[in-house]
N, C-alpha and C positions, 0 to 999 in steps of 0.2 A: 626462515626465509623472510626478508624484508620487502616491503612494497605491496602493491595491489596487483592481483591476478584475477582475471575473469575467465572462467572455464565453461565452455559450451559443450555439453555432452548429452547423453541419454541415460536414464535409469530404467533398464528393461526397454519397453517400447514407449516410455514417457520422455518427452523433451524436457531438459532441465538445464539450469544455469546456476553457477556458484560464484560468489565473490569472496576471495581469500585476501585478508589484510594482515600483513606481517605473520603469515603462516597460520592464521586462525580463520575459521569460517565466519564471515561477517554477514552474509545474506545468501538466501537460497530460494530459487524459483523452480517449482516442479509443476508440470502440466497435470491436469486431472480430467475426469470424465464429466465434470460439471460444466455448465456454461461459463466461459471466461468473462471476468469483469471487463467492461468496455463493449461487450456485444450489444448490438442495436437491433431491436425488434420492431416490426409493425405489429403491435399486439391488439387484442380485442377486449374491451371492457366486459367483465363478466358479472360480478355482483359486488355491491358496496358492503363494507364492514361497519355496522352501526356502532357508534361510540368511539371509533378509532380514526375517523376521518380518512379512511383508505378504501381501496377497491382491489379485488382480485381480478387479474387479467389472464387471458388465454395467450400463450406463446407456443412456438413450435417445440420448445424444450420443457413444456409443462406450465403449471400455474405460477404466476408472479404476483407480487404485492406492491402496490403503488400508494404512497401517502399523498395527501393534499390533492384531492380529486375534484375541486370546484369546477362545475360545468361539465363533468364527464358523465355520460349516461351509458347504461348497459347496451352492448352491441356496437358501440362506437369505436372505430380504429384510433390508435394513438401510437406515436413513436416514443419508445422508452429505451433506456440503456441499463444494462446490468451493473450494479454498484459493488457487488461482493458475492461471497459464497453463502448459500443458505444452509442452515443446520438441517440435519437429517429429519425429513418429514415436514419441513416448512417450505413456503413459497420462495421463489427467486426474488431477492430485493432489487427493485428497479427505480429509476428516476425519469422524469419527463424532461429534465434539463440536460441536454446532450453535450458532450465534450468530445472533440476529435484531437487526440493527443499524440504527439510525436516527439522526437529528440529535441528539436529546436523551438517548437511552437505548440500552442493549443488553440484550436479554433473553437470559439464560444458563440454559437448562433443566437443564444438567448441574452447575451450581454455584449451589445455592439461597442465598438471602440478598440483602439490599439493600445495595449499596455505592455510595459517592459518589466521584467523581474526586478524586484527591489535589491536583489543581490548584485545587480550591475549598477554601479554608482558613478562610473566615469562618464561625464557628460558628452565627451566626444564619441565614446562608444555607443551611448544611447542614441545620439543623433545619427550615427552610421546605421544602426539597426532600424531606426524609423525610416530612413531612406530606402533601405533594402526592402522593408515591408511594403512600402508604397509602390515600389517598382515591381514587386511580386504580385501586385493586384489587391493588396489589403486596402480597404476603405473604411471610413468612419462607421458606415452602416453594417460592416461585417466584423464580428467580434474576433479578436486575436490577442493572445498573450505570447510574448517572446520570452522563452525560458532562460535561466541562467547559463545553460550550455551554449547559448549564442555568443557569450563573451569571448572575443578573439577568434571565433570560428570563421571559416571561409564564407564570403558573401554568397557564392553560388550554391553552396550546400544549404545555407539558411533559406535562400530564395526558393530552391527546389522543394524543401520541406514545407514552406508556407504554401506554395502553389498546390502541392498534393493535398494538404489538409483542407484548404479552402474549397478545392474541387470536390473532395469527398463530402464535406459539409453541405455544399450546394446541392449535390446529387441526392443525398439523403433527405434534406429538409424540403426539397421540391417534390418528393414522392407523393403521388396522388392516388395510389392504389388503396384498396380497402381490405384485401385478404391478409390473413395472418402470415407473416414471413420473417425470416432472419435477413436483415439488410446488410449487416457488417459484423464480422467475427472479431472478438477481442484479440489482443496481441498474445502470442505464446511466449514462453520463457526466454527464448533467444532474442526475440525482438524487444521484449521488455528490458532485457539486460542492455541492449544497445540504446534503448530509449532513456533509461533512468540512471544507469551507472555511468555517468559522464566524466568522472574524474579520470585523469591519466592512469592507464593500467596496461599490463601485458595481457593479451588476449590469446587463449589457447582453444583451438577448435578441433584438434586431432582426437579421434576415438580413443577412449581409455584415459582421457584427461583427468577424470574424477579420481581414478585409482592412482595415477602418477603424482597428483598434487595433494593427496591426503584428504580429499573431500569425502570419500566413503567412510574413513575412520571418524571424521568429524560428524558425519551423518548418523553413525551408530550412537555417538555420544548424545547428539541432539534428540534422538528418539527416547532418551531417558529423561528423568526429571531433574537429576542433580546438576547443579552449576557450581563449580569451585570458584570461590571468591578470593582465595589467598589468605595467608596468615591463620589457617585453620578454620576460617569462616566458609559458609556455603549457603546456597539457597536451593529450594526445590520448587520447580515450576510445573504444576499439575493441573491439566484441564479437566473440568467436570462438566456435566450437562448444563449446569446453571452459570458457572463462572470459571475463571482461571485463578487458582489459589497459588500464591507465592509465599513460601515460608522461609524466613531468614534465620540462620543459626550462627552462633559465634564459636562453636566448638567447645573446647575445654575452658576457655576464658569467659567467665560469667560477669565480668566487670562492665560498668556503664561505658567506659571508654572503648571496650571491645565491641559493644553494641553499636555505638555511633560509627565506628570504623566499618563494621559489617554492613550497616545500612547504607553508608555512602558508597561502598563497593557494589551493593545491590543496585543503587540508582544508576551507576555507570554501566553495569552489565545488563540491566533489564531490557533495554531496546533490542540489543542483539539477540538475547535469549528468546524474545517473543518473535522476532523476524524469522530466525532460522527454523523455529517450530511452527510458523504460520498461524500463531494464536491471536485471537481478537475477542471482542465482546467485553463483558464486565471482568475486570481484573482486581483482585483484592490482595493487598500486601499485608501479611502478618509479620511485622518487623521485629527485629531484636529490641530488647528494652533500651530506651534512651531518654534523657531528660526532655521535657516538653520544650525547653528553651532551644533545643537543637532541631526542632521540627522545621523551622523556617529554612535553616541551612540545608536540610535534607530536600525540601521541596525545590529550592533553587537548583540544587545539583540534579534532581530528577528532571526538572524543566529543561535544563541545559542539555541533558543527555538525549531527550526526545526531540530537541530542536532540529537535529540533522536527520531525523527518521522520516522516511517517505510516507509511512502509513499514518493517517490522521488519528491522533490520540488526544483525548481530553483528560487532564488531571482534575479529578472531581474533588478530592479532599479527604479529610479525616472523618472517621465514624466515631460514635460515642464509645466504642470499645477500643479505640486507639488504632484501628486498622486504617490503611490508606487505600483509596479506590481510584481506579482509572477506567475509562471507557475507550475502547479501541475498535476501529472499523474492521469488519471481517472481509478483508480483500484477498485472503489466501486460504487455500484448503489446509486445515491442520495436518501437520506431518504424520501424526498418529493415525489419521483416517485414511492415509494413502497406502495402498498395497504395493510395496516395492519388491 
């Protein structure tokens, strides 16, 4: 099956969304019992963590951890936003820099000014979007980013989105209460799919869509570690408590040429493998043997592959043992930790 298909369905009682590209599972969003990223709390400062420059906070969903706490005293209320999923037994990661994100815009109260995605290069289109933003109430003192999905979109849809996000931002930022409270819930999988999967696609909303479009079979494969790379090569993506280990194998061909080919295939396949498994944190690649002169080509291929990935990923570099390390934001619950 060629093309892009977005399937909105449920797995048991969990809301879920899947993106199929040319018949393969390219992305997967599944709701969990943990606080959703994007949730905004009025939290209460609890106790500082000496030596780490952070503070534990009290929230309605349990303890949270905030870095960079200059000027924050225990007992003081503070607005914070969930940035990702916490590992078992750890506090919810939060930030004091709030973002109000939708399909066409992001309201940024802490960064005033109107900015347009660099992906929109046509000057006439940029001028059109600026005009829409100003007419929708955006001003220099109210931070706003117009996303790449605005390119060619209807003006009334963009204006409605801008108005909604600015109104929500104003309501939350003007909050003057002092009690611990959840002020805004993070977006669920269906809304996230509408918000972030903006390229043209067929949208399926009927019940049973996952079964009819092969998502359940792809999900069973993704719960395993094996990723077939073609030509006899493969990689195993295995999460541990400390890190995600990726082992690349060439199969029966042990030549250096086969190693280079397998590693390049790994670079191309890795973002999708991590997305559908919901994996983040420290990632260590145990690559197939290849000459050092080919490392730069591999890095270029890896950087290109992650360029289109929504999840923030830092390419750290090579270790003395010849492994390659990445650091990826934990914005999704790992698939292996979800009871489906």
